[in-house]
Each structure stands twice: as structure tokens, then as C-alpha cells.
KOLPA-53143 format. One record per residue (C-alpha): x, y, z. Coordinates in steps of 0.1 Angstrom, whole numbers, padded with zeros to 4 digits, always signed. Each point is the difference from the previous one (the first is absolute). Layout:
REM residues N
XYZ...
//
This chain:
REM residues 451
-0632+1087+0986-0004-0035+0002+0021-0021-0024-0026-0028-0024+0030-0012-0018+0022-0027+0011+0035-0003+0012+0023-0011-0028+0028-0025+0010+0033-0015-0018+0025-0020+0010+0036+0013-0001+0026-0027-0015+0034-0006+0011+0007-0034-0009+0000-0014+0035-0017+0029+0016+0006+0037+0008+0026-0007+0030+0038-0005-0008+0000-0031+0021-0033-0011-0014+0022-0029-0018+0012-0013+0034-0039-0010+0009-0005-0035+0005-0032+0009-0018+0015+0015-0032+0011-0018-0033+0035+0001+0000+0000-0009-0037-0026+0024-0009+0017+0023-0014+0006-0021-0032-0032-0019+0005-0030+0015-0023-0024-0022+0022+0008+0016+0032-0009+0033-0016-0031-0014-0017-0011-0012+0038+0003+0031+0011-0021+0017-0028-0028-0028+0002+0001+0006+0039-0005+0037-0007-0027-0003-0026-0021-0026+0021+0001+0028+0030-0015+0026-0027+0029+0020-0001+0000+0028-0027+0035-0008-0009+0041-0013+0003+0023+0026-0002+0034-0012-0010+0028+0024+0010+0031+0003-0020+0036+0012-0007+0014-0011-0034+0034-0004+0017+0017-0022+0030+0011+0023+0029+0033+0016+0004+0018+0003+0036+0013-0021+0025+0002-0039-0016+0001-0014+0039-0036+0017+0007-0013-0008-0038+0008-0036+0004-0028+0001+0030-0028+0017-0022-0011-0021-0029-0030+0027-0012+0021+0021-0025+0027-0028-0005-0024-0024-0016-0033+0005-0018-0022+0001-0030+0000+0027-0024-0036+0012+0009-0017+0000-0034+0010-0034-0009-0014-0009+0033-0034+0019-0007-0002-0014-0034+0000-0037+0018-0028+0012+0026-0020+0015-0025-0010-0033-0013+0000-0018+0034-0022+0020+0020-0034+0017-0011-0008+0028+0019+0028+0016+0024+0014+0032-0016+0039-0004-0008+0024+0031+0006+0033-0001-0011+0027+0027+0007+0021+0014-0031+0021+0030-0001-0002+0031-0024+0036+0007+0002+0012-0034-0013-0026-0014-0025-0019+0018-0034-0035+0011-0001-0004-0022-0030+0009-0034+0014-0018+0009+0035-0031+0009-0018+0001-0033-0022+0009-0021+0033-0029+0011+0020-0022+0001-0027+0008-0038-0009-0002-0010+0035-0038+0019+0005-0010-0018-0030+0012-0033+0016-0013+0005+0031-0038+0013-0015+0008+0035+0018+0015-0005+0035+0034+0015-0005+0017+0033+0016+0031+0018-0006+0017+0013+0030+0021+0029-0014+0035+0011+0013+0027+0019-0004+0028-0022+0022+0014+0012+0030+0033-0021-0001+0036+0006-0017+0001-0041-0005-0025+0003-0026+0017+0024-0021+0034-0017-0003-0016-0026-0020-0018+0025-0021+0028+0024-0017+0001+0025+0030+0025+0004+0029-0026-0007+0028-0033+0019+0002-0014+0029-0022-0009+0036+0018-0031-0007+0017-0016+0033-0021+0012-0015-0032-0016-0036+0008-0035+0017+0008+0004+0024-0035+0008-0033-0018-0026-0020+0020-0032+0022-0007+0009-0001-0038+0004-0037+0002-0034-0001+0013-0013+0020-0024+0012-0019-0029-0011-0034+0013-0035+0017+0003+0001+0011-0033+0010-0033-0014-0026-0020+0021-0025+0023-0022+0011-0011-0033-0030-0022-0002-0034+0013+0006-0024-0018+0017-0019-0024-0024+0026+0004-0027+0003-0035-0007-0026-0007-0029+0010-0035-0002-0020+0002-0032+0004-0034-0021-0023+0006-0028+0016+0035-0011+0034-0012+0010+0006+0028+0027+0016-0008+0031+0001+0038+0014-0019+0033-0002+0032+0023-0015-0019+0031+0012-0001-0014+0037+0043-0007-0002+0020+0027+0009+0038+0009-0006+0013+0021+0033+0029+0019-0018+0015+0010+0033+0030+0022+0004+0008+0013+0031+0033+0006+0022+0009-0033+0009-0018-0024-0026-0012-0004-0037-0026-0024-0005-0017-0006-0032-0027-0023+0008-0025-0016-0003+0001-0028+0020-0005-0034-0013-0027-0013+0028-0035+0006+0000-0015+0019+0031+0001-0016+0030-0030-0013+0021+0005+0030+0025+0002+0027-0024+0038+0000+0010+0017-0019+0029-0003+0015+0037+0026+0022+0009+0013+0001+0037+0030+0022+0013+0016+0007+0032+0016+0032+0009-0002+0029+0027+0022+0025-0016-0019+0030-0018+0009-0015-0034-0014-0032+0009-0029+0013+0014-0009+0021-0030+0009-0028-0021-0026-0024+0021-0026+0025-0005+0001+0002-0035+0008-0034-0011-0002-0025+0024-0034-0021+0015+0019-0022+0030+0025+0019+0021+0022-0017+0024+0004+0028+0031+0026-0007+0025-0010+0029+0028+0005-0018+0037-0036+0011+0014-0032+0009-0007+0006+0037+0000+0027+0003-0020-0015-0023-0028-0034+0016+0003+0017+0035-0008+0017-0020-0026-0035-0012-0013-0016+0031-0003+0030+0017-0017+0002-0025-0025-0036-0001-0008-0005+0036+0001+0027+0002-0029-0022-0022-0024-0025+0024-0014+0023+0022-0012+0007-0034-0024-0035-0002-0007+0000-0030+0024-0030-0011+0025+0020-0007+0035-0022-0030+0000+0024-0020-0028+0031-0001+0021+0002-0021+0030+0025+0010+0026+0012-0036+0016+0030+0003+0027+0021-0028+0002-0003-0014+0038+0016-0029+0014-0023-0021+0018+0011-0022+0031-0035-0016+0013-0005-0027+0028-0028-0016+0026+0016+0023+0019+0019+0031+0006+0031-0021+0011-0003-0026-0026+0002+0026-0026+0028+0014+0017+0019-0030+0000-0005+0000-0035+0020+0034-0005+0026-0010+0027+0009-0035-0019+0008+0015-0032+0016+0032+0014+0022-0026+0021+0007-0018-0033+0016+0031-0020+0034+0004+0005+0012+0034+0009+0023+0005-0029-0033-0006-0024-0018+0031+0022+0034+0020-0005+0002-0005-0038-0035+0008-0009+0004+0031+0018+0034+0012-0016-0015-0006-0034-0032+0024+0010+0017+0024+0018+0035-0003-0020+0017-0004+0032+0024-0024+0009-0009-0011+0037+0021-0032+0005+0022+0022+0022-0028+0010+0023-0007-0017+0030-0038-0016+0004+0001+0018+0033+0009+0031-0009-0026+0028-0014-0004+0002-0036+0028+0026-0013-0023+0028-0011+0030+0013-0024-0003-0031-0019-0035+0008-0008-0001+0016-0039-0017+0034-0002-0027-0015-0026-0012-0035-0010+0012-0019-0029-0031-0020+0002-0030+0004+0013-0009+0031+0022-0029-0010+0021+0027-0034+0014+0028+0024+0004-0023+0022+0024-0008-0029+0019+0035-0007+0007+0008+0031+0005-0025+0005+0027+0008-0032+0016+0040+0009+0003-0010+0035+0014-0012-0018+0028+0031-0008+0012-0001-0039-0007+0027-0018-0002+0015-0018-0037-0011-0034+0013-0034+0015+0011-0006+0015-0038+0011-0034-0014-0028-0018+0018-0024+0025-0010+0010+0001-0035-0004-0039+0002-0038+0006+0014-0011+0022-0026+0029+0014-0022-0023+0010-0030-0036+0011+0015-0020-0002+0030+0000-0030+0026-0027-0015+0022+0003-0032+0019-0030-0010+0023-0032-0019+0000-0024-0007-0027-0026+0028+0014+0028+0024+0008+0016-0005-0034-0033+0006-0018-0010+0034+0020+0035+0017-0011-0009-0012-0035-0040+0013+0008+0015+0032+0010+0020+0007-0027-0022-0008-0025-0032+0018+0011+0016+0033+0012+0020-0003-0039+0034-0002+0009-0004-0034-0025-0023-0013-0023+0018-0035+0007+0032-0014+0009+0032-0022-0016+0006-0024+0025+0038-0008+0007-0001-0033+0016+0029-0007+0018+0000-0038-0011-0014-0019-0032-0026-0015+0000-0004-0004+0038-0006+0037+0012-0023+0000-0032-0019-0029+0015-0001+0015+0034-0017+0033-0015-0024-0020-0017-0010-0023+0026-0002+0025+0028-0005+0036-0013-0019-0003-0033-0028-0012+0016-0002+0027+0027+0005+0024-0030-0028-0017-0021-0025+0001+0036+0007+0036-0003-0011+0004-0034+0032+0014-0009+0010-0029-0026-0013-0017-0028-0016-0030-0001+0002-0007-0036+0017+0019-0029-0022+0023-0015+0012-0002-0034+0031-0019-0023+0024+0025-0006+0021+0018+0025-0014+0029-0009-0039-0004+0009+0017-0021+0033+0019+0035+0007-0033+0023-0010+0021+0018-0025-0016+0016-0033+0010-0013-0032+0024+0026-0017-0010+0018-0031+0019-0006-0030+0018+0032-0012-0008-0002-0035-0037-0010+0002-0006+0029+0024+0008+0030-0024-0020-0013-0030-0031+0018-0011-0030-0014+0009-0022-0014-0027-0027+0027-0014
//
């Protein structure tokens, strides 16, 4: 069946770009981590291109591990708290959606509900919460824990957390604010509701002390390829950041998650599957490849070793770069993303060396990678979109803003020529631009119809 909708696009933001060596690129702003002007510039360029959103990845902790390697990786060691950043971007942009990562493991539902509702009002309906349960020990040490809670417990808590936040966002019904000066009535008391949630992990009375937001509630994003992750996405998410490494695997993931949605009473069109893809584009293949090689050559091997060691929980410092990856260092199951773990396992089983794995990880260490000419990249994206392996893409530009500029200058015109991407925004809210339905307030829908 030919698609009639348009491809969705978002800019994935680490401060300097997705590549670990991006801060070393001469086109990057080495002071950008603490300079709002740099991130506003990335937002403005994304908005001018009519992208759907800007996606702020985050972990609420600095990294732990090899100090020598960490001194070469600024991304997790020096960056803005995402909701503070979103608040500033909300009042300095006009149309771009704003996505921030907040963990259900280290916040309280009431805080999250209030923070995101406030930013949705500040942005006039453009905010999205990327729901994560966290997947690194480094975070737990700052929140009264010895490392990371078990996977099942994190998802159990996460599901209840999201349910409570949704309930709090329904505290005020649509139209609850009467603003009746003549009679001195600010809101309709019959359209203001107390949640009274008492569950295994949370006890939250409510109500939330902020009006229903322009989107009904903020958009929900989520990533995760595990069974609990896919169940959670089918039940609650409206954007899924997928990490499958090839089109067949992602098409199966796409179908799997969307087929779970009717069981929760949801329309599959209310969920956009958006793989993260690393884009390197040049006027020629050689030019594009040269951009990849430049950054890989800039990345110190200690950085690659550290990243792999953290993810695989395996100390690789004693393994020679020219030797095959030691299979006995692979854990039986991932601590974090299942999709990314499967990608690495497939690679090392082919007999590749540690050095080759580091290079592979540098090219596309959390998702798909595409290097080539504008036509080649547009072909790649079109095939994924038209065959329903994706509803769009979260673009993980190696450097910011230079790789973003390359994409906008070279690839975007080709996508528009093929009728795959918008010329102008369709609406004013993120929900409208993504083509998502408005959520129904749980209290309003249970009322008896008027007779």
C-alpha cells in the first residue's frame, strides 16, 4: 500500500554531535557545552528545515570508568540539564518540537508531570518526554542506590510511573478554566479531579496544579527493544526511537510493536517508529567516506575501549587491537539496549578484531549508519519509509551543526522532490505535526452523556 503521509524527522543532539570525536572537528564550537547560543543555533537550523523535533539525549550523571579516556569525551561530562535547556528553547523557537530524556528511576511522577506540563505551556504545545528507565550504574550512585536496579524492577516502576503522570495530566479537563470575572469563578470545580493513586511504587494524591496543556498532554517517546520495552511502547508511546541495525530487523520490530497496540485500545497510526541513523553525506561517495575517516582517525582507541567496556561490562584494556574480540567477555544478556547488544554480538561473531569493533562502534554505535551521496541516502530513507520499516528517522549527525547543514543542503531537497517530506509545518503543536490524535481525558470520558 502506497503511503500518503510524510516522513517524520528529528535532530538527535549531543552537544557537539553524535561522534565521540565531534568536539575535535574544526567546525564545532569547542565552548558549545555551556553556551546556550550554540544549542539555540542547532534548534533554529532544525526549525528552518521544518524538522519535527530536536531530541535531547541525557543521563543525569557523569560517566565513570577510565579517567584518561573520560578526559577525551566531553559529552557526558559537561552538558546542560535537559529540562532547563528545553525551558529556554521553548521561548526562543516557534515551531520545532522539543524532546527531553527523563528517567523514571530517579524522579517522582508529580515532579515530571508538573515540569513537562509547564514546558508544554511555555512552548504552546511542542514538548515531548522521552521515557527511559536508565541503563548505567553511574546514575544510581547519585540517587541512594548501589548501581542500577534490576531490569524487571525498572520497567515495573516505569510503567506505574507513566500511569501516574498520565493521571496527573488529566487533573484539569479541557475547558475547565472559566476565567469568569463577573461571578468570580476561575475554574469549574466539576472539571478538576484528584487522582488518589495508591500503587506498589507510588502514592500520589494529586491533583496537578497546572491547567491541561495545549496538546492534551505532552507527546511520549520511548526506546527499547526488550519485551517489556515493546509492551510499554505499545501501551504508552507515540514516538519510538528504534535501534535495529538493518531494514528487515526494523520492519519486524515495526510490525511487532504496532500489532501490540490494539490490545491497549490504541490506533497503530498514533505511534511513529523512528530509527536513529547516523548520516554522513557528501557530493560524492569519496567525500562522504572521507568525513567518516576523519572523525574515526581523531578518536583515541582508549575512548572506544571505554565505551565498549561500559556497555558490555567487560574490561578490554588488556586486549590487543589486532586480536579477535574475546567472546568470553560478552555478557549473557545486555544491561542496556537489547537491539544495540544484538548488533554488537552479530559483529563480533564474524571474527572481527577489537580494533575493528571499535571502528564499527565509532561509525554507528547506537543504530544504523548511512554514508553516501544525497541520492543514495534518500534511496535508503525512502525504502525504509515506503516498506514500513520506519515512519521517519531521528538523525544522529556526527558533528553539529556542520553535518546538519550538509543534510539540509544536500539530502532534504531530494526528499522533497520525491514528495517524502513537508515544505511547511502542518500545525502549531508537535502532536499536530506528527499526525497524532488528541488524548481523551480519563475523567471526561467516564461522565454520563447529557439526556
